[in-house]
PyMOL commands that place a pseudoatom at each C-alpha (Angstrom):
pseudoatom trace, name=CA, resn=MET, resi=1, chain=A, elem=C, hetatm=0, pos=[16.808, -62.571, 3.728]
pseudoatom trace, name=CA, resn=ARG, resi=2, chain=A, elem=C, hetatm=0, pos=[13.400, -62.008, 5.303]
pseudoatom trace, name=CA, resn=ARG, resi=3, chain=A, elem=C, hetatm=0, pos=[13.162, -59.889, 8.408]
pseudoatom trace, name=CA, resn=ALA, resi=4, chain=A, elem=C, hetatm=0, pos=[11.068, -60.494, 11.517]
pseudoatom trace, name=CA, resn=GLY, resi=5, chain=A, elem=C, hetatm=0, pos=[8.940, -57.473, 10.770]
pseudoatom trace, name=CA, resn=GLU, resi=6, chain=A, elem=C, hetatm=0, pos=[7.897, -58.996, 7.478]
pseudoatom trace, name=CA, resn=LEU, resi=7, chain=A, elem=C, hetatm=0, pos=[6.864, -62.219, 9.155]
pseudoatom trace, name=CA, resn=SER, resi=8, chain=A, elem=C, hetatm=0, pos=[5.340, -60.945, 12.349]
pseudoatom trace, name=CA, resn=GLY, resi=9, chain=A, elem=C, hetatm=0, pos=[4.041, -57.676, 10.943]
pseudoatom trace, name=CA, resn=GLY, resi=10, chain=A, elem=C, hetatm=0, pos=[1.572, -59.137, 8.523]
pseudoatom trace, name=CA, resn=ARG, resi=11, chain=A, elem=C, hetatm=0, pos=[3.061, -62.271, 6.988]
pseudoatom trace, name=CA, resn=GLU, resi=12, chain=A, elem=C, hetatm=0, pos=[1.034, -64.589, 9.235]
pseudoatom trace, name=CA, resn=GLU, resi=13, chain=A, elem=C, hetatm=0, pos=[-2.161, -62.859, 8.079]
pseudoatom trace, name=CA, resn=GLN, resi=14, chain=A, elem=C, hetatm=0, pos=[-1.092, -63.254, 4.453]
pseudoatom trace, name=CA, resn=ILE, resi=15, chain=A, elem=C, hetatm=0, pos=[-0.239, -66.927, 4.968]
pseudoatom trace, name=CA, resn=GLN, resi=16, chain=A, elem=C, hetatm=0, pos=[-3.510, -67.495, 6.825]
pseudoatom trace, name=CA, resn=ALA, resi=17, chain=A, elem=C, hetatm=0, pos=[-5.545, -65.825, 4.064]
pseudoatom trace, name=CA, resn=GLU, resi=18, chain=A, elem=C, hetatm=0, pos=[-3.797, -67.953, 1.440]
pseudoatom trace, name=CA, resn=THR, resi=19, chain=A, elem=C, hetatm=0, pos=[-4.329, -71.173, 3.382]
pseudoatom trace, name=CA, resn=GLU, resi=20, chain=A, elem=C, hetatm=0, pos=[-7.946, -70.595, 4.409]
pseudoatom trace, name=CA, resn=ASN, resi=21, chain=A, elem=C, hetatm=0, pos=[-8.998, -71.058, 0.808]
pseudoatom trace, name=CA, resn=GLU, resi=22, chain=A, elem=C, hetatm=0, pos=[-7.027, -74.294, 0.640]
pseudoatom trace, name=CA, resn=GLY, resi=23, chain=A, elem=C, hetatm=0, pos=[-8.648, -75.817, 3.754]
pseudoatom trace, name=CA, resn=MET, resi=24, chain=A, elem=C, hetatm=0, pos=[-5.436, -75.978, 5.759]
pseudoatom trace, name=CA, resn=THR, resi=25, chain=A, elem=C, hetatm=0, pos=[-5.580, -76.563, 9.493]
pseudoatom trace, name=CA, resn=GLY, resi=26, chain=A, elem=C, hetatm=0, pos=[-3.995, -74.438, 12.220]
pseudoatom trace, name=CA, resn=ALA, resi=27, chain=A, elem=C, hetatm=0, pos=[-1.201, -77.010, 12.463]
pseudoatom trace, name=CA, resn=ASP, resi=28, chain=A, elem=C, hetatm=0, pos=[-0.616, -76.676, 8.708]
pseudoatom trace, name=CA, resn=LEU, resi=29, chain=A, elem=C, hetatm=0, pos=[-0.496, -72.902, 9.030]
pseudoatom trace, name=CA, resn=LEU, resi=30, chain=A, elem=C, hetatm=0, pos=[1.985, -73.110, 11.880]
pseudoatom trace, name=CA, resn=SER, resi=31, chain=A, elem=C, hetatm=0, pos=[4.157, -75.528, 9.909]
pseudoatom trace, name=CA, resn=LEU, resi=32, chain=A, elem=C, hetatm=0, pos=[4.112, -73.199, 6.914]
pseudoatom trace, name=CA, resn=TYR, resi=33, chain=A, elem=C, hetatm=0, pos=[5.046, -70.234, 9.114]
pseudoatom trace, name=CA, resn=LEU, resi=34, chain=A, elem=C, hetatm=0, pos=[7.869, -72.184, 10.768]
pseudoatom trace, name=CA, resn=GLU, resi=35, chain=A, elem=C, hetatm=0, pos=[9.098, -73.164, 7.303]
pseudoatom trace, name=CA, resn=GLU, resi=36, chain=A, elem=C, hetatm=0, pos=[9.239, -69.446, 6.401]
pseudoatom trace, name=CA, resn=LEU, resi=37, chain=A, elem=C, hetatm=0, pos=[11.316, -68.826, 9.528]
pseudoatom trace, name=CA, resn=LYS, resi=38, chain=A, elem=C, hetatm=0, pos=[14.012, -71.186, 8.306]
pseudoatom trace, name=CA, resn=GLN, resi=39, chain=A, elem=C, hetatm=0, pos=[15.060, -68.401, 5.950]
pseudoatom trace, name=CA, resn=ILE, resi=40, chain=A, elem=C, hetatm=0, pos=[16.185, -66.339, 8.949]
pseudoatom trace, name=CA, resn=PRO, resi=41, chain=A, elem=C, hetatm=0, pos=[19.732, -67.239, 10.041]
pseudoatom trace, name=CA, resn=ALA, resi=42, chain=A, elem=C, hetatm=0, pos=[19.986, -68.859, 13.471]
pseudoatom trace, name=CA, resn=LEU, resi=43, chain=A, elem=C, hetatm=0, pos=[21.643, -66.964, 16.296]
pseudoatom trace, name=CA, resn=GLU, resi=44, chain=A, elem=C, hetatm=0, pos=[25.105, -68.249, 17.115]
pseudoatom trace, name=CA, resn=ALA, resi=45, chain=A, elem=C, hetatm=0, pos=[26.214, -67.931, 20.755]
pseudoatom trace, name=CA, resn=GLU, resi=46, chain=A, elem=C, hetatm=0, pos=[28.863, -65.319, 19.922]
pseudoatom trace, name=CA, resn=GLU, resi=47, chain=A, elem=C, hetatm=0, pos=[26.409, -63.226, 17.889]
pseudoatom trace, name=CA, resn=GLU, resi=48, chain=A, elem=C, hetatm=0, pos=[23.814, -63.477, 20.646]
pseudoatom trace, name=CA, resn=ALA, resi=49, chain=A, elem=C, hetatm=0, pos=[26.283, -62.257, 23.297]
pseudoatom trace, name=CA, resn=ALA, resi=50, chain=A, elem=C, hetatm=0, pos=[27.395, -59.357, 21.090]
pseudoatom trace, name=CA, resn=LEU, resi=51, chain=A, elem=C, hetatm=0, pos=[23.796, -58.406, 20.288]
pseudoatom trace, name=CA, resn=LEU, resi=52, chain=A, elem=C, hetatm=0, pos=[22.831, -58.456, 23.957]
pseudoatom trace, name=CA, resn=GLU, resi=53, chain=A, elem=C, hetatm=0, pos=[25.675, -56.073, 24.743]
pseudoatom trace, name=CA, resn=LYS, resi=54, chain=A, elem=C, hetatm=0, pos=[24.593, -53.758, 21.931]
pseudoatom trace, name=CA, resn=LEU, resi=55, chain=A, elem=C, hetatm=0, pos=[20.971, -53.967, 23.060]
pseudoatom trace, name=CA, resn=ARG, resi=56, chain=A, elem=C, hetatm=0, pos=[21.895, -53.059, 26.625]
pseudoatom trace, name=CA, resn=ALA, resi=57, chain=A, elem=C, hetatm=0, pos=[23.683, -50.046, 25.122]
pseudoatom trace, name=CA, resn=GLY, resi=58, chain=A, elem=C, hetatm=0, pos=[20.452, -49.035, 23.349]
pseudoatom trace, name=CA, resn=ASP, resi=59, chain=A, elem=C, hetatm=0, pos=[20.990, -50.368, 19.815]
pseudoatom trace, name=CA, resn=ALA, resi=60, chain=A, elem=C, hetatm=0, pos=[17.524, -50.942, 18.288]
pseudoatom trace, name=CA, resn=ARG, resi=61, chain=A, elem=C, hetatm=0, pos=[18.971, -52.982, 15.397]
pseudoatom trace, name=CA, resn=ALA, resi=62, chain=A, elem=C, hetatm=0, pos=[20.314, -55.446, 17.951]
pseudoatom trace, name=CA, resn=ARG, resi=63, chain=A, elem=C, hetatm=0, pos=[16.804, -55.913, 19.366]
pseudoatom trace, name=CA, resn=LYS, resi=64, chain=A, elem=C, hetatm=0, pos=[15.452, -56.544, 15.874]
pseudoatom trace, name=CA, resn=ARG, resi=65, chain=A, elem=C, hetatm=0, pos=[18.063, -59.206, 15.122]
pseudoatom trace, name=CA, resn=LEU, resi=66, chain=A, elem=C, hetatm=0, pos=[17.533, -60.844, 18.519]
pseudoatom trace, name=CA, resn=THR, resi=67, chain=A, elem=C, hetatm=0, pos=[13.792, -60.896, 17.828]
pseudoatom trace, name=CA, resn=GLU, resi=68, chain=A, elem=C, hetatm=0, pos=[14.445, -62.539, 14.459]
pseudoatom trace, name=CA, resn=GLY, resi=69, chain=A, elem=C, hetatm=0, pos=[16.784, -65.036, 16.061]
pseudoatom trace, name=CA, resn=TYR, resi=70, chain=A, elem=C, hetatm=0, pos=[14.310, -66.021, 18.762]
pseudoatom trace, name=CA, resn=LEU, resi=71, chain=A, elem=C, hetatm=0, pos=[11.181, -66.209, 16.575]
pseudoatom trace, name=CA, resn=GLY, resi=72, chain=A, elem=C, hetatm=0, pos=[11.621, -69.935, 16.027]
pseudoatom trace, name=CA, resn=THR, resi=73, chain=A, elem=C, hetatm=0, pos=[12.079, -70.491, 19.753]
pseudoatom trace, name=CA, resn=ALA, resi=74, chain=A, elem=C, hetatm=0, pos=[8.966, -68.482, 20.565]
pseudoatom trace, name=CA, resn=LEU, resi=75, chain=A, elem=C, hetatm=0, pos=[6.840, -70.085, 17.879]
pseudoatom trace, name=CA, resn=ALA, resi=76, chain=A, elem=C, hetatm=0, pos=[7.864, -73.605, 18.856]
pseudoatom trace, name=CA, resn=GLU, resi=77, chain=A, elem=C, hetatm=0, pos=[5.920, -72.987, 22.075]
pseudoatom trace, name=CA, resn=ILE, resi=78, chain=A, elem=C, hetatm=0, pos=[2.689, -72.709, 20.057]
pseudoatom trace, name=CA, resn=GLN, resi=79, chain=A, elem=C, hetatm=0, pos=[2.436, -76.388, 19.133]
pseudoatom trace, name=CA, resn=PRO, resi=80, chain=A, elem=C, hetatm=0, pos=[0.655, -77.581, 22.326]
pseudoatom trace, name=CA, resn=PHE, resi=81, chain=A, elem=C, hetatm=0, pos=[-1.957, -74.839, 21.875]
pseudoatom trace, name=CA, resn=VAL, resi=82, chain=A, elem=C, hetatm=0, pos=[-2.870, -75.494, 18.226]
pseudoatom trace, name=CA, resn=GLY, resi=83, chain=A, elem=C, hetatm=0, pos=[-6.622, -76.036, 18.102]
pseudoatom trace, name=CA, resn=SER, resi=84, chain=A, elem=C, hetatm=0, pos=[-7.268, -73.949, 21.221]
pseudoatom trace, name=CA, resn=MET, resi=85, chain=A, elem=C, hetatm=0, pos=[-7.303, -70.715, 19.211]
pseudoatom trace, name=CA, resn=GLU, resi=86, chain=A, elem=C, hetatm=0, pos=[-6.780, -69.629, 15.622]
pseudoatom trace, name=CA, resn=ALA, resi=87, chain=A, elem=C, hetatm=0, pos=[-3.175, -70.224, 14.533]
pseudoatom trace, name=CA, resn=GLY, resi=88, chain=A, elem=C, hetatm=0, pos=[-2.782, -66.576, 13.486]
pseudoatom trace, name=CA, resn=GLU, resi=89, chain=A, elem=C, hetatm=0, pos=[-3.841, -65.451, 16.964]
pseudoatom trace, name=CA, resn=LEU, resi=90, chain=A, elem=C, hetatm=0, pos=[-1.373, -67.852, 18.583]
pseudoatom trace, name=CA, resn=ILE, resi=91, chain=A, elem=C, hetatm=0, pos=[1.415, -66.567, 16.338]
pseudoatom trace, name=CA, resn=GLY, resi=92, chain=A, elem=C, hetatm=0, pos=[0.514, -62.995, 17.280]
pseudoatom trace, name=CA, resn=VAL, resi=93, chain=A, elem=C, hetatm=0, pos=[0.550, -63.788, 21.009]
pseudoatom trace, name=CA, resn=ALA, resi=94, chain=A, elem=C, hetatm=0, pos=[3.921, -65.529, 20.705]
pseudoatom trace, name=CA, resn=ASN, resi=95, chain=A, elem=C, hetatm=0, pos=[5.407, -62.625, 18.727]
pseudoatom trace, name=CA, resn=LEU, resi=96, chain=A, elem=C, hetatm=0, pos=[4.085, -60.078, 21.220]
pseudoatom trace, name=CA, resn=ALA, resi=97, chain=A, elem=C, hetatm=0, pos=[5.400, -62.047, 24.209]
pseudoatom trace, name=CA, resn=LEU, resi=98, chain=A, elem=C, hetatm=0, pos=[8.808, -62.342, 22.532]
pseudoatom trace, name=CA, resn=THR, resi=99, chain=A, elem=C, hetatm=0, pos=[8.927, -58.617, 21.841]
pseudoatom trace, name=CA, resn=ALA, resi=100, chain=A, elem=C, hetatm=0, pos=[7.899, -57.808, 25.419]
pseudoatom trace, name=CA, resn=ALA, resi=101, chain=A, elem=C, hetatm=0, pos=[10.513, -60.181, 26.804]
pseudoatom trace, name=CA, resn=LEU, resi=102, chain=A, elem=C, hetatm=0, pos=[13.250, -58.522, 24.767]
pseudoatom trace, name=CA, resn=CYS, resi=103, chain=A, elem=C, hetatm=0, pos=[12.193, -55.131, 26.155]
pseudoatom trace, name=CA, resn=ASP, resi=104, chain=A, elem=C, hetatm=0, pos=[12.380, -56.283, 29.776]
pseudoatom trace, name=CA, resn=GLU, resi=105, chain=A, elem=C, hetatm=0, pos=[15.700, -55.351, 31.382]
pseudoatom trace, name=CA, resn=LYS, resi=106, chain=A, elem=C, hetatm=0, pos=[15.450, -58.118, 34.006]
pseudoatom trace, name=CA, resn=ILE, resi=107, chain=A, elem=C, hetatm=0, pos=[14.945, -60.762, 31.335]
pseudoatom trace, name=CA, resn=LEU, resi=108, chain=A, elem=C, hetatm=0, pos=[17.869, -59.435, 29.325]
pseudoatom trace, name=CA, resn=GLU, resi=109, chain=A, elem=C, hetatm=0, pos=[20.106, -59.927, 32.358]
pseudoatom trace, name=CA, resn=SER, resi=110, chain=A, elem=C, hetatm=0, pos=[19.119, -63.602, 32.566]
pseudoatom trace, name=CA, resn=THR, resi=111, chain=A, elem=C, hetatm=0, pos=[21.891, -66.128, 32.120]
pseudoatom trace, name=CA, resn=VAL, resi=112, chain=A, elem=C, hetatm=0, pos=[19.409, -68.497, 30.467]
pseudoatom trace, name=CA, resn=LEU, resi=113, chain=A, elem=C, hetatm=0, pos=[17.758, -66.033, 28.094]
pseudoatom trace, name=CA, resn=ARG, resi=114, chain=A, elem=C, hetatm=0, pos=[16.398, -68.622, 25.653]
pseudoatom trace, name=CA, resn=ASP, resi=115, chain=A, elem=C, hetatm=0, pos=[14.719, -70.606, 28.464]
pseudoatom trace, name=CA, resn=THR, resi=116, chain=A, elem=C, hetatm=0, pos=[13.337, -67.422, 29.997]
pseudoatom trace, name=CA, resn=ILE, resi=117, chain=A, elem=C, hetatm=0, pos=[11.881, -66.369, 26.638]
pseudoatom trace, name=CA, resn=LYS, resi=118, chain=A, elem=C, hetatm=0, pos=[10.327, -69.823, 26.170]
pseudoatom trace, name=CA, resn=GLN, resi=119, chain=A, elem=C, hetatm=0, pos=[8.744, -69.574, 29.616]
pseudoatom trace, name=CA, resn=LYS, resi=120, chain=A, elem=C, hetatm=0, pos=[7.398, -66.051, 28.997]
pseudoatom trace, name=CA, resn=VAL, resi=121, chain=A, elem=C, hetatm=0, pos=[5.937, -67.035, 25.629]
pseudoatom trace, name=CA, resn=HIS, resi=122, chain=A, elem=C, hetatm=0, pos=[4.413, -70.215, 27.049]
pseudoatom trace, name=CA, resn=THR, resi=123, chain=A, elem=C, hetatm=0, pos=[2.830, -68.279, 29.919]
pseudoatom trace, name=CA, resn=ALA, resi=124, chain=A, elem=C, hetatm=0, pos=[1.427, -65.671, 27.504]
pseudoatom trace, name=CA, resn=LEU, resi=125, chain=A, elem=C, hetatm=0, pos=[-0.058, -68.424, 25.322]
pseudoatom trace, name=CA, resn=GLU, resi=126, chain=A, elem=C, hetatm=0, pos=[-1.637, -70.128, 28.351]
pseudoatom trace, name=CA, resn=GLU, resi=127, chain=A, elem=C, hetatm=0, pos=[-3.179, -66.819, 29.417]
pseudoatom trace, name=CA, resn=ALA, resi=128, chain=A, elem=C, hetatm=0, pos=[-4.483, -66.088, 25.915]
pseudoatom trace, name=CA, resn=VAL, resi=129, chain=A, elem=C, hetatm=0, pos=[-6.087, -69.531, 25.646]
pseudoatom trace, name=CA, resn=ARG, resi=130, chain=A, elem=C, hetatm=0, pos=[-7.611, -69.156, 29.128]
pseudoatom trace, name=CA, resn=GLU, resi=131, chain=A, elem=C, hetatm=0, pos=[-9.050, -65.736, 28.217]
pseudoatom trace, name=CA, resn=ASN, resi=132, chain=A, elem=C, hetatm=0, pos=[-10.360, -67.124, 24.933]
pseudoatom trace, name=CA, resn=ARG, resi=133, chain=A, elem=C, hetatm=0, pos=[-12.118, -69.970, 26.748]
pseudoatom trace, name=CA, resn=GLN, resi=134, chain=A, elem=C, hetatm=0, pos=[-13.618, -67.579, 29.290]
pseudoatom trace, name=CA, resn=SER, resi=135, chain=A, elem=C, hetatm=0, pos=[-14.878, -65.382, 26.468]
pseudoatom trace, name=CA, resn=ASP, resi=136, chain=A, elem=C, hetatm=0, pos=[-16.393, -68.385, 24.696]
pseudoatom trace, name=CA, resn=THR, resi=137, chain=A, elem=C, hetatm=0, pos=[-17.988, -69.552, 27.950]
pseudoatom trace, name=CA, resn=GLY, resi=138, chain=A, elem=C, hetatm=0, pos=[-19.448, -66.084, 28.591]
pseudoatom trace, name=CA, resn=GLU, resi=139, chain=A, elem=C, hetatm=0, pos=[-20.910, -65.924, 25.102]
pseudoatom trace, name=CA, resn=GLN, resi=140, chain=A, elem=C, hetatm=0, pos=[-22.366, -69.413, 25.486]
pseudoatom trace, name=CA, resn=THR, resi=141, chain=A, elem=C, hetatm=0, pos=[-23.866, -68.549, 28.877]
pseudoatom trace, name=CA, resn=LEU, resi=142, chain=A, elem=C, hetatm=0, pos=[-25.559, -65.485, 27.391]
pseudoatom trace, name=CA, resn=ALA, resi=143, chain=A, elem=C, hetatm=0, pos=[-26.881, -67.527, 24.465]
pseudoatom trace, name=CA, resn=ASP, resi=144, chain=A, elem=C, hetatm=0, pos=[-28.118, -70.223, 26.857]
pseudoatom trace, name=CA, resn=ARG, resi=145, chain=A, elem=C, hetatm=0, pos=[-29.942, -67.644, 28.985]
pseudoatom trace, name=CA, resn=MET, resi=146, chain=A, elem=C, hetatm=0, pos=[-31.497, -66.027, 25.914]
pseudoatom trace, name=CA, resn=ASN, resi=147, chain=A, elem=C, hetatm=0, pos=[-32.698, -69.434, 24.716]
pseudoatom trace, name=CA, resn=ALA, resi=148, chain=A, elem=C, hetatm=0, pos=[-34.074, -70.326, 28.142]
pseudoatom trace, name=CA, resn=LEU, resi=149, chain=A, elem=C, hetatm=0, pos=[-35.885, -66.973, 28.333]
pseudoatom trace, name=CA, resn=THR, resi=150, chain=A, elem=C, hetatm=0, pos=[-37.390, -67.436, 24.870]
pseudoatom trace, name=CA, resn=GLU, resi=151, chain=A, elem=C, hetatm=0, pos=[-38.559, -70.979, 25.627]
pseudoatom trace, name=CA, resn=LEU, resi=152, chain=A, elem=C, hetatm=0, pos=[-40.025, -70.043, 29.010]
pseudoatom trace, name=CA, resn=SER, resi=153, chain=A, elem=C, hetatm=0, pos=[-41.722, -66.996, 27.557]
pseudoatom trace, name=CA, resn=SER, resi=154, chain=A, elem=C, hetatm=0, pos=[-43.466, -69.194, 24.970]
pseudoatom trace, name=CA, resn=GLU, resi=155, chain=A, elem=C, hetatm=0, pos=[-44.433, -71.792, 27.585]
pseudoatom trace, name=CA, resn=LEU, resi=156, chain=A, elem=C, hetatm=0, pos=[-45.858, -69.185, 29.949]
pseudoatom trace, name=CA, resn=ALA, resi=157, chain=A, elem=C, hetatm=0, pos=[-47.728, -67.450, 27.133]
pseudoatom trace, name=CA, resn=ALA, resi=158, chain=A, elem=C, hetatm=0, pos=[-49.432, -70.775, 26.295]
pseudoatom trace, name=CA, resn=GLU, resi=159, chain=A, elem=C, hetatm=0, pos=[-50.068, -71.566, 29.951]
pseudoatom trace, name=CA, resn=LEU, resi=160, chain=A, elem=C, hetatm=0, pos=[-51.320, -68.121, 31.005]
pseudoatom trace, name=CA, resn=GLY, resi=161, chain=A, elem=C, hetatm=0, pos=[-53.005, -67.127, 27.769]
pseudoatom trace, name=CA, resn=ARG, resi=162, chain=A, elem=C, hetatm=0, pos=[-50.993, -63.878, 27.765]
pseudoatom trace, name=CA, resn=GLU, resi=163, chain=A, elem=C, hetatm=0, pos=[-47.427, -62.644, 27.646]
pseudoatom trace, name=CA, resn=ALA, resi=164, chain=A, elem=C, hetatm=0, pos=[-45.551, -63.315, 30.874]
pseudoatom trace, name=CA, resn=SER, resi=165, chain=A, elem=C, hetatm=0, pos=[-44.326, -60.293, 32.795]
pseudoatom trace, name=CA, resn=PRO, resi=166, chain=A, elem=C, hetatm=0, pos=[-40.606, -59.770, 33.383]
pseudoatom trace, name=CA, resn=GLU, resi=167, chain=A, elem=C, hetatm=0, pos=[-41.222, -60.477, 37.070]
pseudoatom trace, name=CA, resn=GLU, resi=168, chain=A, elem=C, hetatm=0, pos=[-42.835, -63.852, 36.269]
pseudoatom trace, name=CA, resn=LEU, resi=169, chain=A, elem=C, hetatm=0, pos=[-39.973, -64.755, 33.953]
pseudoatom trace, name=CA, resn=ALA, resi=170, chain=A, elem=C, hetatm=0, pos=[-37.364, -63.770, 36.565]
pseudoatom trace, name=CA, resn=SER, resi=171, chain=A, elem=C, hetatm=0, pos=[-39.129, -65.835, 39.203]
pseudoatom trace, name=CA, resn=ARG, resi=172, chain=A, elem=C, hetatm=0, pos=[-39.385, -68.946, 37.024]
pseudoatom trace, name=CA, resn=LEU, resi=173, chain=A, elem=C, hetatm=0, pos=[-35.824, -68.658, 35.681]
pseudoatom trace, name=CA, resn=ASP, resi=174, chain=A, elem=C, hetatm=0, pos=[-34.498, -67.855, 39.145]
pseudoatom trace, name=CA, resn=ILE, resi=175, chain=A, elem=C, hetatm=0, pos=[-32.438, -64.921, 37.893]
pseudoatom trace, name=CA, resn=PRO, resi=176, chain=A, elem=C, hetatm=0, pos=[-32.562, -61.241, 38.904]
pseudoatom trace, name=CA, resn=LEU, resi=177, chain=A, elem=C, hetatm=0, pos=[-35.277, -59.055, 37.374]
pseudoatom trace, name=CA, resn=ASP, resi=178, chain=A, elem=C, hetatm=0, pos=[-32.719, -56.600, 35.958]
pseudoatom trace, name=CA, resn=GLU, resi=179, chain=A, elem=C, hetatm=0, pos=[-31.053, -59.447, 34.053]
pseudoatom trace, name=CA, resn=VAL, resi=180, chain=A, elem=C, hetatm=0, pos=[-34.411, -60.514, 32.561]
pseudoatom trace, name=CA, resn=GLN, resi=181, chain=A, elem=C, hetatm=0, pos=[-35.034, -56.915, 31.543]
pseudoatom trace, name=CA, resn=ARG, resi=182, chain=A, elem=C, hetatm=0, pos=[-31.573, -56.714, 29.962]
pseudoatom trace, name=CA, resn=LEU, resi=183, chain=A, elem=C, hetatm=0, pos=[-32.131, -59.973, 28.072]
pseudoatom trace, name=CA, resn=LEU, resi=184, chain=A, elem=C, hetatm=0, pos=[-35.565, -58.802, 26.883]
pseudoatom trace, name=CA, resn=ALA, resi=185, chain=A, elem=C, hetatm=0, pos=[-34.061, -55.516, 25.697]
pseudoatom trace, name=CA, resn=MET, resi=186, chain=A, elem=C, hetatm=0, pos=[-31.331, -57.409, 23.830]
pseudoatom trace, name=CA, resn=SER, resi=187, chain=A, elem=C, hetatm=0, pos=[-33.889, -59.639, 22.135]
pseudoatom trace, name=CA, resn=MET, resi=188, chain=A, elem=C, hetatm=0, pos=[-35.927, -56.603, 21.120]
pseudoatom trace, name=CA, resn=GLN, resi=189, chain=A, elem=C, hetatm=0, pos=[-32.813, -54.967, 19.658]
pseudoatom trace, name=CA, resn=ALA, resi=190, chain=A, elem=C, hetatm=0, pos=[-32.084, -58.137, 17.717]
pseudoatom trace, name=CA, resn=LEU, resi=191, chain=A, elem=C, hetatm=0, pos=[-35.570, -58.028, 16.198]
pseudoatom trace, name=CA, resn=GLU, resi=192, chain=A, elem=C, hetatm=0, pos=[-35.207, -54.416, 15.046]
for i in range(1, 192): cmd.bond("trace and resi %d" % i, "trace and resi %d" % (i + 1))
show_as sticks, trace
zoom trace
């Protein structure tokens, strides 16, 4: 029987590495990972109740088995997010959210633990996708500003017959002088 640590502690990276060479999509990767999870026995209600009692008493093995038992539940929440981020990243976020949920005393007292875990995992995935989009947007904004600066610099050089000053560039781009200076320094570093 495979253990959660084998799957969440590196198995998704191994699966992803194997599938990248085969041209599999994120959905394919997730399906393959979920197929691997079928080897982990499902949690029966009686086992779950007993494990929760043991966990509340401090039994680390109980937490591990609960984590294994809820992996499928947590990973099922990934499906709506496939394509928003790399599948391996989504799997990692889901695993981390599951682990955090099973360490939270308030969540463990919930009478609807499975639903609470689903909600926590879903919220973590939403946040991760939102942060990923913001990061992508920030990188694109920087690239757009660099491109605009480069184009304007060339235009002004042709128009003025000399290199434009940072002040002239800032004025024409309508951005602060310190940002123009930062962008110019970045472009110089890129050339080195």
